[in-house]
C-alpha positions in Angstrom: 0.0 0.0 0.0 1.4 3.4 -0.9 1.2 5.7 2.0 3.2 8.6 0.6 2.1 9.9 -2.8 4.8 11.6 -4.7 2.8 13.6 -7.2 -0.7 14.6 -8.3 -1.3 11.6 -10.5 -0.3 9.2 -7.7 -2.5 11.0 -5.3 -5.5 10.7 -7.6 -5.0 7.0 -8.3 -4.7 6.3 -4.6 -7.7 8.4 -3.8 -9.9 6.6 -6.4 -8.6 3.2 -5.4 -9.3 3.8 -1.7 -12.9 4.9 -2.3 -13.6 1.7 -4.2 -11.9 -0.4 -1.5 -13.5 1.3 1.4 -17.0 1.9 0.2 -17.4 -0.4 -2.8 -18.4 2.3 -5.2 -16.7 4.6 -7.8 -15.6 8.1 -7.1 -18.6 9.4 -9.1 -21.1 7.5 -7.0 -19.4 8.1 -3.6 -21.0 10.6 -1.2 -19.2 13.8 -0.3 -18.8 12.6 3.3 -17.1 9.4 2.0 -14.7 11.5 -0.1 -13.9 13.5 3.0 -13.2 10.4 5.1 -10.9 8.9 2.5 -9.0 12.1 2.0 -8.5 12.5 5.8 -7.3 8.9 6.1 -4.9 9.4 3.3 -3.4 12.5 4.9 -3.2 10.6 8.3 -1.5 7.7 6.7 0.9 10.0 4.9 1.8 11.5 8.3 2.0 8.0 9.8 5.2 7.3 8.0 6.8 10.3 9.8 5.0 9.3 13.0 6.7 5.9 12.9 10.1 7.4 12.1 9.7 9.9 14.9 9.0 7.2 17.5 12.1 5.3 16.3 14.3 8.4 16.4 13.2 9.2 20.0 13.8 5.6 21.1 17.2 5.3 19.4 18.5 8.6 20.9 16.8 7.9 24.3 15.6 11.5 24.2 13.8 13.0 27.2 10.1 13.4 26.4 7.4 15.8 27.8 3.8 15.0 28.4 1.3 17.8 28.5 -1.7 16.7 30.7 -4.7 18.8 30.0 -8.5 18.3 30.3 -8.9 20.2 27.1 -7.2 20.4 23.7 -9.2 22.7 21.3 -7.5 21.5 18.1 -9.8 23.1 15.5 -10.1 21.5 12.1 -6.9 19.6 11.1 -7.3 18.9 7.4 -5.9 22.2 6.1 -3.5 22.5 9.0 -2.0 19.0 8.3 -1.9 19.4 4.5 -0.1 22.8 4.9 2.3 21.5 7.5 3.1 18.5 5.4 3.7 20.8 2.4 1.2 18.9 0.2 -1.8 21.3 0.2 -1.4 22.5 -3.4 -0.8 19.0 -4.8 -3.9 17.7 -3.1 -6.0 20.8 -4.0 -5.1 20.5 -7.7 -5.5 16.7 -7.7 -9.0 17.1 -6.3 -9.8 19.9 -8.7 -9.0 17.6 -11.7 -11.5 15.1 -10.2 -14.1 18.0 -10.1 -13.8 18.2 -6.3 -13.5 21.5 -4.4 -11.1 21.1 -1.4 -13.0 23.9 0.5 -16.2 21.8 0.3 -14.4 18.8 1.9 -12.7 21.1 4.5 -16.0 22.4 5.6 -17.3 18.9 6.5 -14.8 18.6 9.3 -16.1 19.4 12.8 -14.1 21.3 15.3 -13.0 18.5 17.7 -15.1 19.0 20.9 -12.3 18.5 23.2 -12.5 21.6 25.3 -14.0 24.9 26.3 -11.9 28.0 25.9 -8.5 29.6 26.1 -6.9 26.9 28.2 -7.7 24.2 25.6 -6.7 26.4 22.6 -3.4 27.2 24.3 -2.7 23.4 24.7 -3.4 23.0 21.0 -1.0 25.8 20.1 1.6 24.3 22.3 1.4 20.9 20.5 1.8 22.6 17.1 4.9 24.5 18.3 6.4 21.4 20.0 6.2 19.4 16.7 7.3 22.3 14.6 10.4 22.9 16.7 11.3 19.2 16.6 10.7 18.8 20.4 9.4 15.5 21.7 6.2 16.6 23.5 2.9 14.8 23.6 -0.6 15.6 24.8 -2.8 13.5 27.1 -6.5 14.1 27.4 -10.0 12.6 27.4 -11.8 11.5 24.2 -15.1 13.3 24.9 -18.0 11.9 23.0 -19.8 15.3 22.9 -18.2 18.7 23.0 -19.1 21.5 25.5 -22.4 22.2 23.7 -23.5 23.7 20.4 -24.9 27.2 21.1 -28.2 28.2 19.5 -30.0 31.4 20.1 -33.8 31.0 20.5 -36.0 34.0 21.4 -32.8 36.0 22.2 -31.6 33.4 24.7 -28.8 30.8 24.7 -30.0 27.3 24.2 -27.5 24.4 24.5 -27.8 21.4 22.2 -25.4 18.5 22.0 -22.2 19.1 20.1 -22.0 15.9 18.1 -18.5 16.4 16.8 -18.0 12.7 16.2 -21.0 12.3 13.9 -18.6 11.4 11.0 -16.1 9.7 13.3 -12.7 11.3 13.7 -10.5 10.5 10.7 -7.3 11.6 12.6 -7.4 9.1 15.4 -6.0 5.5 15.6 -7.5 3.2 18.2 -4.8 1.4 20.2 -6.4 -1.3 22.3 -3.0 -2.9 23.1 -2.3 0.1 25.3 -5.6 -0.2 27.3 -5.4 0.3 31.0 -7.8 -0.6 33.8 -8.6 2.3 36.1 -10.1 1.5 39.6 -12.6 3.6 41.6 -14.3 3.3 45.0 -14.2 0.2 47.2 -11.8 -0.2 50.1 -8.1 -0.6 50.8 -6.6 -3.6 52.7 -3.1 -3.2 54.2 -0.7 -5.6 55.9 2.9 -5.8 56.7 5.0 -7.6 54.1 8.0 -9.9 54.8 10.3 -7.0 53.9 8.8 -4.9 56.7 7.0 -2.6 54.2 3.3 -2.1 53.9 1.5 -4.2 51.3 -1.5 -2.4 49.9 -4.4 -4.0 48.1 -7.1 -1.7 46.7 -10.4 -3.6 46.2 -12.4 -1.4 43.9 -16.2 -1.1 43.5 -15.8 0.0 39.8 -13.2 -0.9 37.2 -13.2 0.9 33.9 -11.1 0.1 30.8 -9.3 3.1 29.4 -8.6 2.7 25.7 -6.3 5.2 23.9 -7.0 6.8 20.6 -3.9 8.5 19.1 -3.9 11.5 16.9 -0.7 12.5 15.1 0.5 16.0 15.7 2.2 17.2 12.5 4.9 19.8 12.7 5.4 22.5 10.0 8.0 21.6 7.4 9.5 18.9 9.6 9.3 15.1 9.9 8.9 15.1 13.7 5.4 13.9 14.5 4.2 13.8 18.1 1.1 12.2 19.6 -2.1 13.5 21.2 -3.4 10.6 23.2 -7.2 10.7 24.0 -8.6 8.2 26.5 -12.0 6.6 26.0 -13.8 4.7 28.8 -15.0 1.2 27.9 -16.3 -1.8 29.7 -13.6 -3.8 31.5 -13.5 -7.6 31.4 -15.4 -9.3 34.2 -16.0 -6.0 35.9 -19.7 -6.7 36.6 -22.2 -9.5 36.5 -24.8 -9.7 33.7 -27.7 -8.6 35.9 -26.0 -5.1 36.5 -24.8 -4.6 33.0 -27.0 -1.7 32.1 -26.2 0.3 35.2 -22.4 -0.5 34.8 -22.4 0.5 31.1 -24.1 3.8 31.8 -21.6 4.6 34.6 -18.7 3.8 32.2 -20.1 5.7 29.2 -20.8 8.8 31.3 -17.1 9.3 32.1 -16.3 10.5 28.5 -19.7 11.8 27.5 -19.1 15.6 28.1 -16.4 18.2 28.7 -17.0 19.6 32.2 -20.2 17.9 33.4 -22.4 20.4 35.2 -20.9 20.6 38.7 -23.9 22.3 40.3 -25.1 18.8 41.4 -23.3 16.3 43.6 -23.5 13.7 40.8 -21.8 16.2 38.4 -19.0 17.0 40.9 -18.2 13.3 41.4 -18.3 12.8 37.7 -15.7 15.5 37.1 -13.4 14.0 39.8 -13.9 10.6 38.1 -12.9 12.2 34.7 -9.8 13.7 36.2 -8.5 10.5 37.8 -9.5 8.5 34.8 -7.2 10.3 32.3 -4.4 10.8 34.8 -4.2 7.2 35.9 -4.4 5.9 32.3 -1.9 8.4 31.0 0.7 7.9 33.8 0.4 4.1 33.6 1.3 4.2 29.9 4.2 6.5 30.3 5.7 4.4 33.1 5.2 1.2 30.9 6.9 2.8 28.0 9.8 4.0 30.2 10.3 0.5 31.7 10.4 -1.1 28.3 13.5 1.0 27.5 15.2 1.3 30.9 13.9 -1.5 33.1 14.0 0.8 36.1 12.1 3.9 37.4 15.1 5.4 39.2 15.9 7.6 36.2 12.2 8.4 35.4 12.5 12.1 36.1 15.6 12.4 33.9 13.8 11.0 30.9 10.2 12.3 31.3 8.7 15.7 32.1 5.0 16.1 32.9 3.3 19.5 32.7 0.0 19.8 34.6 -2.1 22.3 32.7 -4.1 23.9 35.5 -5.3 21.9 38.5 -7.5 19.4 36.6 -4.6 16.8 36.2 -3.0 17.4 39.6 -4.1 13.9 40.8 -1.0 12.9 38.7 1.1 13.7 41.9 -0.6 11.2 44.3 -1.2 8.7 41.6 2.5 8.5 40.7 3.3 8.2 44.4 0.8 5.3 44.6 2.5 3.5 41.6 6.0 4.0 43.1 5.1 3.0 46.6 2.6 0.2 46.1 3.6 -1.4 42.8 7.3 -0.8 42.8 8.0 -0.8 46.6 9.9 2.5 46.7 10.7 4.3 50.0 8.6 7.5 50.4 11.5 9.9 50.2 12.9 8.3 47.0 9.4 8.2 45.4 8.7 11.8 46.4 12.0 13.0 44.8 11.1 11.3 41.5 7.6 12.7 41.5 8.5 16.3 42.3 11.4 16.3 39.7 8.9 15.0 37.1 5.9 17.3 37.7 5.5 21.0 36.8 2.3 23.0 37.2 0.9 25.9 35.2 -1.6 28.1 37.0 -4.2 29.9 34.9 -6.2 32.0 37.3 -5.9 34.5 40.1 -9.6 34.1 41.0 -9.5 32.2 44.3 -13.0 30.9 43.7 -11.7 29.2 40.5 -8.9 27.3 42.4 -10.2 23.7 42.6 -11.1 22.3 45.9 -12.7 18.8 46.5 -14.7 17.8 49.6 -12.7 15.2 51.5 -15.7 12.8 51.4 -15.7 12.7 47.6 -12.0 11.9 47.3 -12.2 9.4 50.1 -15.1 7.5 48.6 -14.0 7.6 45.0 -10.3 7.2 45.4 -9.6 5.7 48.8 -5.9 4.9 48.3 -5.2 8.2 46.6 -6.8 10.0 49.6 -4.5 8.1 52.0 -1.5 9.3 50.0 -2.7 12.9 49.9 -3.1 12.8 53.7 0.5 11.6 54.1 1.7 14.3 51.7 -0.2 16.9 53.8 1.2 15.5 57.1 4.8 15.5 55.8 4.4 19.0 54.4 3.2 20.3 57.7 6.1 18.7 59.5 8.6 20.2 57.0 6.9 23.6 57.3 7.4 23.8 61.0 10.7 21.8 61.4 12.8 22.1 58.2 11.6 25.5 56.9 10.9 27.1 60.2 7.6 28.6 59.0 4.9 27.0 61.2 3.0 30.3 60.7 2.4 29.3 57.1 1.5 25.7 57.8 -2.3 26.1 58.0 -2.4 28.6 55.1 -0.5 26.3 52.7 -1.6 22.8 53.7 -3.5 20.5 51.3 -6.3 19.4 53.5 -8.3 22.0 55.5 -11.8 23.1 56.1 -13.1 19.7 55.0 -11.6 20.1 51.5 -8.6 19.0 49.4 -7.0 22.1 48.0 -5.7 21.0 44.5 -3.6 24.1 43.8 -1.7 23.7 47.1 -1.1 20.0 46.2 0.2 21.1 42.8 2.7 23.6 44.2 4.0 21.2 46.9 4.3 18.3 44.5 6.0 20.1 41.6 9.5 21.5 41.0 8.1 24.5 38.9 5.0 26.6 39.1 4.4 29.1 36.3 2.0 31.9 35.5 1.1 32.7 32.0 1.8 36.5 31.7 4.2 38.8 33.5 1.4 40.6 35.5 -0.3 37.3 36.3 2.9 35.8 37.7 3.6 38.9 39.7 0.2 38.7 41.3 0.7 35.0 42.1 4.0 35.7 43.8 3.0 38.8 45.6 -0.6 38.0 46.5 -2.5 34.8 45.7 0.4 32.5 46.4 2.7 34.8 48.3 3.1 32.3 51.2 4.2 29.5 48.9 6.6 31.9 47.2 8.1 32.7 50.6 8.4 28.9 51.3 9.8 27.9 48.0 11.9 30.8 46.6 12.8 30.2 42.9 9.9 27.7 42.3 7.7 30.3 40.7 8.4 31.6 37.1 6.7 33.2 34.2 6.0 31.8 30.8 3.9 34.3 28.8 1.4 32.5 26.6 1.7 32.4 22.8 -0.3 31.4 19.8 0.8 29.4 16.8 1.3 31.9 14.0 0.9 29.0 11.5 -2.8 28.6 12.2 -3.6 32.2 13.2 -1.7 34.0 10.4 -0.3 31.8 7.7 -3.4 29.5 7.2 -6.3 31.6 8.3 -5.2 34.8 6.7 -3.5 34.0 3.3 -4.1 37.6 2.1 -2.0 39.1 4.9 0.6 36.3 4.6 1.1 37.1 1.0 1.5 40.8 1.6 4.0 40.1 4.3 5.9 37.7 2.1 6.2 40.3 -0.7 7.2 43.0 1.8 9.7 41.3 4.1 10.3 37.9 2.5 9.2 34.4 3.7 11.6 34.0 6.7 8.8 34.9 9.2 7.0 31.6 8.4 9.6 29.6 10.2 10.9 32.4 12.5 8.0 34.5 13.7 10.4 37.0 15.4 11.3 38.1 11.8 7.9 39.9 11.6 9.8 42.7 13.2 11.4 43.4 9.8 8.0 45.0 9.0 8.9 47.9 11.2 11.0 49.3 8.3 7.8 49.6 6.2 5.2 51.0 8.7 5.6 54.5 7.2 5.5 53.2 3.6 2.2 54.6 2.1 2.0 51.8 -0.5 2.3 49.1 2.2 -0.2 50.9 4.3 -2.7 51.0 1.4 -2.1 47.3 0.6 -2.7 46.4 4.2 -6.0 48.3 4.3 -7.0 46.4 1.1 -6.2 43.1 2.8 -8.3 44.1 5.8 -11.2 45.0 3.5 -11.0 41.6 1.9 -11.2 39.9 5.3 -14.0 42.1 6.4 -16.0 41.2 3.3 -15.5 37.5 4.1 -16.8 38.0 7.6 -19.7 40.2 6.4 -20.7 37.4 4.0 -20.6 34.8 6.8 -22.8 37.1 9.0 -25.3 37.6 6.1 -25.4 33.8 5.4 -25.8 32.7 9.0 -27.8 35.6 10.6 -29.2 37.4 7.6 -27.8 40.7 8.9 -26.3 43.2 6.5 -23.3 45.0 7.9 -21.4 47.9 6.5 -17.8 46.8 5.5 -16.7 50.4 5.7 -17.7 50.6 9.4 -15.2 50.0 12.2 -15.4 46.3 13.1 -15.3 46.3 16.9 -15.0 42.7 18.2 -15.2 41.0 21.6 -14.9 37.2 21.3 -14.2 35.1 24.4 -16.0 33.1 27.0 -18.8 35.1 28.7 -17.8 35.8 32.2 -18.5 38.7 34.6 -14.8 39.6 34.9 -14.3 39.8 31.1 -16.9 42.5 31.2 -18.9 42.0 28.0 -21.5 44.0 30.0 -19.3 47.1 29.9 -19.2 46.9 26.1 -23.0 46.7 26.0 -23.3 49.6 28.4 -21.3 51.8 26.0 -23.5 50.7 23.1 -26.6 51.6 25.1 -25.0 55.0 26.0 -24.3 55.8 22.3 -27.8 54.8 21.3 -29.4 57.1 23.9 -27.1 59.9 22.9 -27.9 59.6 19.2 -31.6 59.4 19.9 -31.5 62.5 22.2 -29.3 64.6 19.9 -30.0 64.5 16.1 -26.7 66.4 15.6 -24.6 63.8 17.4 -23.6 60.9 15.1 -20.7 58.4 15.4 -18.5 57.1 12.7 -20.2 53.9 11.5 -19.4 51.0 13.8 -20.3 47.3 13.9 -20.1 45.8 17.4 -19.6 42.1 17.1 -19.8 39.6 20.0 -19.1 35.9 20.1 -19.3 34.0 23.4 -20.6 30.9 25.1 -21.9 31.1 28.7 -21.6 28.0 30.9 -25.0 26.3 31.1 -25.6 27.0 34.8 -24.2 30.5 34.8 -27.4 32.5 34.8 -25.8 36.0 34.9 -23.8 35.3 31.8 -26.8 34.0 30.0 -28.7 37.1 30.9 -25.9 39.2 29.4 -26.3 37.2 26.1 -30.0 38.0 26.2 -29.3 41.7 26.8 -26.9 41.8 23.8 -29.7 40.4 21.6 -32.4 42.7 22.9 -30.1 45.8 22.5 -29.3 44.5 19.0 -33.0 44.2 18.1 -33.6 47.8 19.2 -30.5 49.3 17.5 -30.6 47.3 14.3 -34.3 48.0 13.7 -34.1 51.7 14.3 -33.8 53.5 11.0 -32.4 56.7 12.6 -29.5 54.7 14.1 -28.8 51.6 12.1 -26.8 53.4 9.4 -24.3 54.3 12.2 -24.4 51.3 14.4 -25.1 47.6 14.2 -24.8 45.0 16.9 -24.2 41.4 16.0 -23.9 38.3 18.1 -22.3 35.3 16.3 -23.5 32.1 17.9 -21.5 28.9 18.7 -18.1 30.6 18.9 -15.2 28.1 18.4 -11.9 27.8 16.6 -13.3 27.8 13.0 -15.4 30.9 13.6 -12.4 32.6 15.3 -10.4 31.9 12.1 -12.6 34.3 10.1 -13.5 36.7 12.9 -10.1 37.6 14.3 -8.5 38.7 11.0 -11.5 40.9 10.1 -11.4 42.9 13.3 -10.3 46.6 13.4 -10.6 46.8 17.2 -9.8 44.0 19.7 -11.9 44.4 22.9 -9.8 43.2 25.9 -11.6 45.0 28.8 -11.4 42.6 31.8 -11.1 44.1 35.3 -7.3 44.7 35.7 -5.7 41.9 37.7 -8.4 39.3 36.8 -7.4 37.9 33.4 -4.4 35.6 33.6 -3.2 36.2 30.1 -5.6 36.0 27.2 -4.5 34.7 23.8 -7.3 36.2 21.7 -5.6 39.5 22.2 -2.5 38.1 20.5 -4.5 36.7 17.5 -6.2 40.0 16.9 -2.8 41.8 17.2 -1.1 39.5 14.7 -3.8 40.2 12.2 -3.6 43.9 12.5 -6.3 45.0 15.0 -5.8 47.6 17.7 -6.1 46.6 21.3 -8.7 48.5 23.2 -8.2 47.3 26.7 -7.2 47.5 30.4 -3.7 46.9 31.7 -4.5 43.2 32.3 -3.0 39.9 31.5 -0.8 39.9 28.3 -2.3 43.3 27.3 0.5 44.7 29.5 3.2 43.0 27.4 1.5 43.9 24.1 1.6 47.6 25.1 5.2 47.3 26.2 6.0 46.2 22.7 3.9 48.5 20.6 3.8 51.5 22.8 0.8 53.3 24.3 0.4 55.3 21.1 -0.4 52.1 19.2 -3.1 50.8 21.5 -6.0 52.3 23.4 -5.6 51.7 27.1 -8.1 52.9 29.7 -9.3 52.3 33.2 -8.0 51.3 36.6 -4.7 49.4 36.9 -4.3 46.2 38.9 -2.7 48.1 41.8 -5.6 50.6 41.9 -8.1 47.7 42.0 -6.1 46.0 44.8 -6.1 49.2 46.8 -9.9 49.7 46.3 -10.4 46.2 47.6 -8.0 46.6 50.5 -9.5 49.9 51.6 -13.0 48.9 50.8 -13.4 52.4 49.3 -15.7 51.8 46.3 -19.4 52.8 46.5 -21.4 52.0 43.4 -24.3 54.2 44.4 -22.1 57.2 44.7 -20.8 56.5 41.1 -24.4 56.1 39.9 -25.6 59.3 41.6 -22.8 61.4 40.2 -23.2 60.6 36.5 -26.4 61.1 34.6 -25.2 59.0 31.6 -24.5 56.0 34.0 -27.9 56.4 35.6 -29.7 56.3 32.2 -27.8 53.2 31.1 -28.3 51.3 34.4 -32.0 52.3 34.7 -32.6 51.0 31.1 -31.9 47.5 32.4 -35.1 47.6 34.6 -37.4 50.2 33.0 -38.6 48.0 30.0 -36.5 49.9 27.4 -35.1 46.6 26.0 -37.7 44.1 27.1 -41.3 44.2 28.0 -40.7 41.8 30.8 -39.4 43.8 33.8 -37.8 40.7 35.3 -35.5 40.2 32.3 -32.3 42.0 33.3 -33.0 42.3 37.0 -30.1 40.0 37.9 -27.7 42.1 36.0 -29.0 45.2 37.7 -28.7 43.5 41.1 -25.2 42.3 40.4 -24.2 45.9 39.6 -26.1 47.9 42.2 -26.6 45.5 45.2 -23.4 43.6 45.0 -21.4 46.8 44.8 -20.4 46.3 41.2 -17.7 43.6 42.0 -15.9 44.0 38.7 -15.9 47.8 38.7 -17.8 48.5 35.5 -19.1 51.8 36.6 -15.7 52.8 38.0 -14.3 52.3 34.5 -17.3 53.5 32.5 -16.3 57.1 31.8 -12.8 56.1 30.9 -14.1 53.4 28.5 -16.5 55.8 26.8 -13.6 58.2 26.3 -11.4 55.5 24.9 -14.1 54.4 22.4 -14.2 58.1 21.3 -10.4 58.1 20.8 -10.7 54.9 18.7 -13.1 56.7 16.4 -10.9 59.8 16.0 -7.9 57.6 15.2 -9.8 55.5 12.6 -10.7 58.7 10.7 -7.1 59.1 9.7 -6.6 56.0 7.4 -2.8 56.4 7.1 -2.2 56.7 10.8 -4.5 53.8 11.5 -2.8 51.5 9.0 0.6 52.5 10.5 -0.7 51.5 14.0 -1.9 48.2 12.6 1.4 47.4 10.9 3.3 48.1 14.1 1.1 45.7 15.9 1.7 43.0 13.3 5.5 43.7 13.4 5.6 43.3 17.2 3.4 40.2 17.4 6.2 37.7 16.7 7.1 37.7 20.4 3.6 36.2 21.1 4.2 33.1 19.0 3.9 29.9 21.0 7.2 28.9 19.5 8.9 31.4 21.8 6.8 30.2 24.8 7.7 26.6 24.1 11.4 27.4 23.7 11.2 28.9 27.2 9.4 25.9 28.7 11.8 23.5 27.1 14.9 25.4 28.3 13.7 26.4 31.8 11.3 23.6 33.0 11.3 20.5 30.8 15.0 20.3 29.7 14.0 18.6 26.4 16.1 18.9 23.2 15.2 18.8 19.5 15.2 15.5 17.8 16.2 15.0 14.2 14.1 12.5 12.3 16.0 10.9 9.3 
């Protein structure tokens, strides 16, 4: 069987032959989905040759490998990405065209893999792309979710969640590997007795055994043979795990584990299911890595020298006690030796400064579901407390930093104690971790905390999603930036070149037309491509302050209605966001956006100047046409709340201006482009911290001082945007009766002023184009290639591998 086709003719022959062999019908009779499946399999098989060579090269050289454990990997569609990375896109496109097939039609059949939720999962996907493209041996470990988060529909202006059936055509990229299946044990009880060697013998008698079966997806690097692996675990029925009478109940319990990303944790059942998911993919993944290591070295003494494990947030932190369990119970290590191996292997990435978002599990849940793991966590906690008071002389910090307290297991504390490295994801974020949220730990473990500012893969977010801009850049600065994103800085020489400015504005116009067509096709809304495209696209959360954006829109609407002489430069406000199913405040904001849009878009006095658009079901594929059409990138979270953000980097790389607070990676964006090439407003993180510390903010005072704010806030409850007075009551209450926790009213005037500045700047086309070009030129730093170089050098100690 030919796996690698050398030219167009070979590709066509192979394509036709496979359709007949697979589906028993000719290419003319085959259904479009069958053609897509065969094409995907051919590309996967093409990559498999490199995949095999990569595994051999890593084994031969005994290279250290890194495993990225994450509950999410938002990979996006892989067909175009893989064809481009393999360098066969044009060959395949032309080969298909000769067979009267349009590659775009086949590309559009692919679903976004439903393996995540938001920024955390997309970051993990960018990291995998960079690892492979930089020839670094680094693999992903995750769950093979049957359904994605949910598909968002808007019905009567409200979010409705329907199942995201991303596997309806199967997943052409995966290969099932039953030989690597692992049994994972839950519940039951633990028996212990003294062995002949004087060590404890442990026998966990589970109440539930689940078979974890891996599905491997090749991760193809750009213009390189190195191909890494994303391993996805699926829960299946284990042999002899139940009797026939209980089969249905058992099957349901097993199937449930991989049914959904983030089961609704507002119920006890949902919470337990989440904990089950976390242990499931951790236990299976670790087991495999240890087996693979033993096959080569026959001992685990050198495990940490040959393997690095990165815990992406707290979801995979059970890796720490699970690895202790394996070393202590299965391999009879002494505690101190095992602990040394574990801490030298594990590293933890923190993604939040919101203390309510730091995971904590009730003791009872962990004890019932994972009895042996709980015993180990107790012992880790006991030894930590002892070390705190005796070795480190800081008994004052013991109760603050311990793992088990107030009836809960504190996962972030476990992660910090059990890792050799803890990193934040933007300079400001890491500073807040060290000086505030995790100050005590930073005092206990000086040098353990470090920063790794996030990045995005410029291959997907520039080269492939924006060919028009890529072409302009190639003609202007040459192609070196494709492999070396830092070379984008060469564009600085051309930012004053009027011809380049004009060509950039032409490219932007072309991208805006593509987005406008998408909006017309999906929502039947006509938007003015000459207006300013002002975009806020991210998860809907109170601290991200989509509401502040809406409040400004309401304010502008009222001003234009009241004063026929006041008119703004035409502006299209575009939102894209999913709200968590049980997050009622966020869902109410979505409803408000739609009700405001109805009012504005249907008002003939106003709609020539302003349109409001909400694009439903935001995901990677929508982002690929949205980000590169934007003029303005809304990054307006309350300062000190957003860990990093990566959308801000994608917008910047495609030539949009950041309108934002000094939060997350916005700080570093502004450091690079200068304040004059961004629009920064509002309170800084230090101001917010001071307000909190002194408890000096009074929302009613703010409300009473400013007539514009009063009008906007009152419109939430005076039936301006809905005939049902209950509709936006919760939003009103959050603002006015919870003292405006995220300081929207405090930043309102500054935000309105900043929006006015944006408009003034946009009226000068040359100056605007120059600003955009500077943003693009400075965006190379925010490539995930740079981020991964830093992780590889400072934390993982992994080196590039050459595949012959």
